[in-house]
NUPAPA-949089 format. One record per residue (C-alpha): residue in one letter; x, y, z. Coordinates in steps of 0.5 Angstrom, whole numbers, padded with zeros to 4 digits, always signed. Example, Ala and Ser with C-alpha at 12.3 -4.5 7.8 and 13.67 -1.06 7.14 Angstrom:
REM residues 2
a+0025-0009+0016/s+0027-0002+0014/
REM end
This chain:
REM residues 433
m+0042-0003-0046/v+0042+0004-0045/v+0048+0010-0045/q+0046+0015-0040/s+0049+0022-0041/t+0054+0021-0034/g+0057+0015-0037/t+0054+0011-0033/t+0051+0004-0036/i+0042+0003-0035/g+0041-0005-0037/r+0036-0010-0035/g+0043-0013-0029/t+0043-0005-0027/r+0042-0005-0019/v+0036-0002-0017/v+0037+0001-0009/v+0032+0004-0004/t+0034+0010-0001/g+0028+0014+0002/v+0022+0011+0007/g+0016+0016+0008/v+0011+0013+0012/v+0003+0016+0013/s-0001+0011+0018/a-0004+0009+0024/a+0001+0005+0027/g+0006+0011+0027/i+0007+0018+0022/g+0014+0017+0020/r+0019+0011+0019/h+0020+0011+0027/a+0014+0012+0029/l+0012+0007+0025/w+0018+0002+0027/s+0017+0003+0035/n+0009+0002+0034/l+0010-0004+0030/v+0017-0008+0034/a+0011-0007+0041/g+0005-0009+0040/r+0002-0003+0040/s-0003-0004+0034/g-0006+0003+0031/i-0013+0001+0030/g-0019+0003+0035/p-0027+0005+0035/l-0028+0008+0030/k-0029+0017+0031/s-0029+0020+0026/i-0037+0018+0024/p-0043+0016+0028/s-0043+0008+0028/g-0048+0005+0033/q-0052+0002+0027/l-0046+0000+0024/p-0043-0007+0024/c-0036-0005+0024/k-0035+0000+0029/l-0027-0001+0029/a-0023+0003+0025/a-0016+0005+0024/e-0016+0013+0024/i-0009+0017+0023/e-0008+0022+0030/g-0005+0028+0029/f-0004+0029+0021/e-0004+0036+0018/a-0002+0036+0010/a+0000+0044+0010/h+0007+0041+0014/f+0009+0037+0009/l+0006+0042+0003/r+0011+0047+0001/n+0005+0050-0004/r-0001+0050+0001/k-0006+0053-0004/l-0006+0046-0007/q-0009+0043-0001/k-0017+0046-0003/v-0015+0040-0008/m-0014+0035-0005/s-0017+0030-0002/r-0015+0025+0004/d-0012+0020+0000/i-0008+0026-0003/e-0006+0029+0002/l-0004+0022+0005/g+0000+0020-0001/v+0005+0027-0001/g+0005+0028+0006/a+0010+0020+0005/a+0012+0023-0001/a+0015+0028+0004/l+0017+0024+0008/a+0021+0020+0004/t+0024+0023+0000/e+0027+0028+0006/d+0030+0021+0009/a+0033+0020+0001/r+0036+0027+0002/l+0033+0028-0005/k+0031+0035-0005/v+0030+0039-0011/g+0034+0043-0013/d+0040+0037-0012/v+0038+0032-0018/d+0035+0034-0025/p+0028+0035-0025/e+0028+0031-0032/r+0030+0024-0030/l+0026+0024-0023/g+0020+0021-0024/v+0013+0018-0020/v+0009+0013-0021/f+0004+0012-0016/g-0001+0008-0014/a-0010+0010-0012/g-0016+0007-0011/r-0023+0010-0011/i-0024+0016-0008/s-0031+0020-0006/p-0033+0025-0005/t-0036+0028+0002/p-0042+0027+0003/h-0044+0036+0006/e-0041+0036-0002/l-0046+0034-0005/v-0052+0036+0000/a-0054+0043-0003/a-0054+0040-0009/a-0059+0034-0008/a-0062+0039-0004/s-0064+0044-0010/c-0068+0038-0013/s-0073+0035-0008/r-0079+0036-0007/d-0084+0033-0004/a-0081+0028-0002/s-0078+0025-0008/f-0072+0027-0012/e-0073+0030-0019/f-0067+0028-0023/e-0069+0033-0029/r-0068+0039-0025/f-0061+0037-0024/d-0058+0040-0030/e-0062+0047-0028/e-0061+0048-0021/a-0056+0042-0019/m-0050+0044-0022/a-0050+0052-0020/h-0050+0048-0013/i-0042+0043-0014/y-0036+0046-0014/p-0033+0048-0020/l-0027+0044-0019/w-0031+0039-0015/l-0029+0032-0019/l-0021+0033-0019/p-0019+0031-0012/q-0023+0024-0014/l-0018+0023-0019/p-0014+0016-0018/n-0009+0021-0022/m-0008+0026-0018/p-0004+0024-0012/a+0003+0022-0018/c+0001+0029-0020/h+0000+0033-0014/i+0007+0029-0012/a+0011+0030-0019/i+0010+0038-0017/e+0010+0038-0010/h+0019+0036-0012/d+0019+0038-0019/a+0018+0031-0022/r+0019+0032-0029/g+0021+0024-0032/p+0016+0019-0033/n+0010+0019-0028/n+0004+0015-0027/t-0002+0012-0023/i-0003+0005-0022/t-0010+0003-0019/c-0010-0005-0018/r-0012-0004-0011/e-0008-0008-0006/a-0003-0009-0012/s-0001-0002-0013/a+0004+0000-0008/l+0008-0006-0012/l+0007-0005-0017/a+0009+0002-0017/l+0015-0001-0015/a+0016-0005-0021/e+0015+0000-0025/g+0020+0004-0023/l+0025-0001-0023/h+0023-0001-0031/a+0024+0006-0032/i+0031+0005-0028/r+0033+0000-0032/r+0030+0003-0038/g+0035+0009-0037/v+0029+0014-0037/a+0029+0015-0030/d+0036+0016-0024/q+0030+0016-0018/m+0024+0015-0018/i+0018+0017-0012/v+0014+0011-0012/g+0009+0008-0006/a+0001+0008-0005/c-0004+0013-0002/g-0011+0010+0000/s-0017+0012+0005/e-0023+0007+0007/l-0026+0012+0012/n-0030+0017+0008/p-0038+0016+0010/h-0039+0014+0004/d-0035+0008+0004/v-0036+0007+0011/a-0044+0006+0008/r-0042+0001+0003/l-0036-0004+0004/s-0041-0004+0012/l-0046-0007+0007/g-0041-0013+0005/p-0039-0019+0009/d-0032-0017+0010/l-0031-0014+0016/t-0029-0016+0023/r-0036-0016+0027/h-0031-0015+0033/a-0032-0008+0038/d-0024-0010+0041/p-0019-0008+0038/s-0015-0015+0041/r-0019-0020+0038/c-0020-0017+0030/h-0016-0017+0023/g-0012-0023+0025/p-0008-0025+0020/f-0009-0034+0018/d-0012-0034+0026/m-0016-0040+0025/f-0022-0035+0029/r-0021-0029+0025/d-0027-0026+0022/g-0025-0021+0017/w-0022-0014+0017/v-0022-0006+0019/l-0022+0000+0015/g-0016+0005+0016/e-0013+0010+0011/g-0005+0011+0010/a-0001+0011+0005/a+0008+0010+0005/a+0013+0013-0001/f+0020+0010-0002/v+0025+0013-0006/i+0029+0009-0011/e+0034+0009-0015/s+0041+0005-0018/y+0046+0004-0014/a+0051+0007-0017/s+0046+0014-0016/a+0045+0012-0010/r+0054+0012-0008/r+0055+0018-0012/r+0050+0021-0007/g+0052+0018-0001/a+0045+0015+0000/q+0044+0011+0005/i+0042+0004+0002/y+0035+0000+0006/a+0035-0007+0001/e+0036-0007-0006/v+0030-0010-0010/l+0032-0017-0013/g+0025-0017-0018/v+0018-0015-0017/a+0013-0021-0022/g+0005-0019-0021/g+0000-0025-0025/a-0007-0026-0024/d-0012-0032-0025/g-0015-0030-0030/a-0022-0035-0031/g-0025-0040-0028/d-0027-0042-0020/e-0022-0046-0020/n-0016-0042-0022/a-0018-0037-0017/r-0019-0041-0011/q-0012-0044-0012/g-0010-0037-0012/i-0006-0038-0019/g-0003-0031-0020/l-0001-0031-0015/v+0003-0038-0015/r+0005-0035-0022/a+0008-0028-0018/i+0012-0031-0013/t+0015-0036-0018/a+0018-0031-0023/s+0020-0026-0017/l+0023-0032-0015/q+0026-0033-0022/q+0028-0025-0023/a+0031-0025-0017/g+0035-0032-0016/v+0033-0034-0011/e+0031-0041-0008/p+0024-0041-0003/h+0029-0044+0003/e+0032-0037+0002/l+0027-0034+0004/g+0028-0031+0010/h+0021-0029+0012/i+0015-0028+0008/n+0010-0020+0009/a+0003-0023+0007/d-0003-0019+0005/g-0006-0023+0011/k-0013-0021+0009/a-0016-0024+0016/t-0023-0027+0012/l-0024-0035+0011/k-0023-0035+0003/d-0018-0029+0002/d-0013-0032+0008/w-0014-0040+0006/i-0013-0038-0002/e-0007-0034+0000/a-0004-0041+0004/r-0005-0046-0001/a-0001-0041-0007/y+0005-0041-0003/h+0004-0048-0002/q+0004-0050-0009/a+0010-0044-0011/l+0014-0045-0005/g+0013-0054-0004/n+0016-0056+0002/s+0019-0049+0004/a+0011-0046+0005/e+0011-0049+0012/r+0018-0047+0015/i+0019-0039+0013/p+0016-0035+0017/v+0011-0031+0016/t+0008-0023+0018/g+0001-0021+0016/l+0000-0013+0019/k-0007-0010+0018/s-0007-0012+0025/y-0003-0005+0026/f-0007-0002+0021/g-0013-0003+0017/t-0014-0005+0011/f-0015+0001+0006/d-0015+0000-0001/a-0008+0002-0006/g-0004+0004+0001/s-0004-0002+0006/g+0000-0005+0000/a+0005+0000+0001/v+0005+0001+0009/e+0006-0007+0010/l+0012-0006+0004/a+0016+0001+0009/a+0015-0004+0014/t+0018-0010+0011/l+0024-0005+0008/l+0024-0003+0016/a+0025-0011+0018/l+0030-0012+0013/r+0036-0007+0016/e+0033-0006+0024/g+0034-0016+0023/q+0028-0017+0026/v+0021-0018+0024/p+0014-0015+0028/g+0011-0021+0030/t+0003-0022+0028/l-0002-0019+0031/n-0008-0023+0034/y-0007-0029+0032/v-0007-0034+0037/t-0010-0041+0033/p-0008-0044+0028/d-0011-0045+0022/p-0010-0052+0020/l-0012-0051+0013/c-0007-0046+0012/r+0000-0049+0016/l+0004-0043+0015/n+0010-0041+0020/v+0005-0035+0023/i+0010-0031+0027/a+0005-0029+0032/n+0004-0022+0036/q+0012-0022+0039/p+0017-0021+0033/a+0022-0025+0031/r+0030-0025+0030/l+0031-0025+0021/k+0035-0031+0020/s+0035-0029+0013/s+0037-0023+0009/l+0031-0024+0004/a+0024-0022+0004/l+0018-0024+0000/k+0012-0019+0000/v+0006-0020-0003/n-0001-0018-0005/r-0007-0020-0007/t-0014-0016-0010/a-0020-0020-0009/m-0021-0021-0017/g-0014-0024-0016/q-0009-0019-0020/s-0002-0022-0015/v+0004-0018-0015/a+0011-0021-0012/a+0017-0018-0009/v+0024-0020-0008/i+0027-0015-0003/r+0035-0016+0000/g+0037-0013+0005/
REM end
């Protein structure tokens, strides 16, 4: 237990709440736009427009339209060293702090921290074209010339926008946040793990407020080409048929981009500031499948994460009002996720309403879990859960109570949000509205 200079007692039992939500996604920029589209069943998935798709196996994408990063920056000169991922994260953080009424100078900057998730950030092809051309001779690539000639064609700060710690750095600069600062690179699990670290920073008494979240973009030409070589992208050309988590005929996911950020703080701090409160974070826990095919098949890491988060929260499975699933919409991943629910939640697994929201805004590394968390918080605030788009035929091997297409009223203010990477790194959060 720690006593702050303000006299507030901080410790393990400190209540931590969410007071700001910011979202940038194909399904809406800002919480109002996102929620409006979710409850109306409007997906942000459509034909891929940013690059030619004629030879690609998946011709769909969840691209954000109308986003201008400069609108969210106080120092616009910094945009020249920002990748698309960073811009999205900085934009989401600006919206979250605005929503929380957290202005620069209003709080102690040394007690304002940032923990943000990010993934692989690729360079754009044009950044390396001149360098590659300088090493090409007679249809061959001469590697020995790279040191001599190619480096002169590469911008000195070329690497900076690709570093995954840059979103957290730029957000801290933008909001003069001098407190704890860290980056989580755990793909879809990153946002909830960032939430966990932010929660613990507040409970340890080293921060009063934390900006947490995650960002990502899979629409860089390098990423599109790389991921198109694998089996996990949908082959559907019709957005109304693709990316239906837990549907019997699901065939994969859709590439997207986006970010979400959240302001969290102690309940006492929120009350002092007169801040609105979206929800309280009751417990967050992680787990991994470890070694062995059977552990992975059973989703042992997710089982452990769910069980531990419920124990932290003091909540029984039957008390949950809904689950916001990871829902990758591949046969293997959805089966693993469903098995984990049955093992961790027992008989309640077939009764708790489940929603999977990637069918609205696609999959985009660390950022997709953050946007899903934003949807959970908005659902708790509004008292209803968006339906799972394109869920038509239940998969008998999943046996879940999936909310299909239309919103459903909440019967409980307790929610379980989960994410799991393809390598079995998992995290679960229990949240009370």
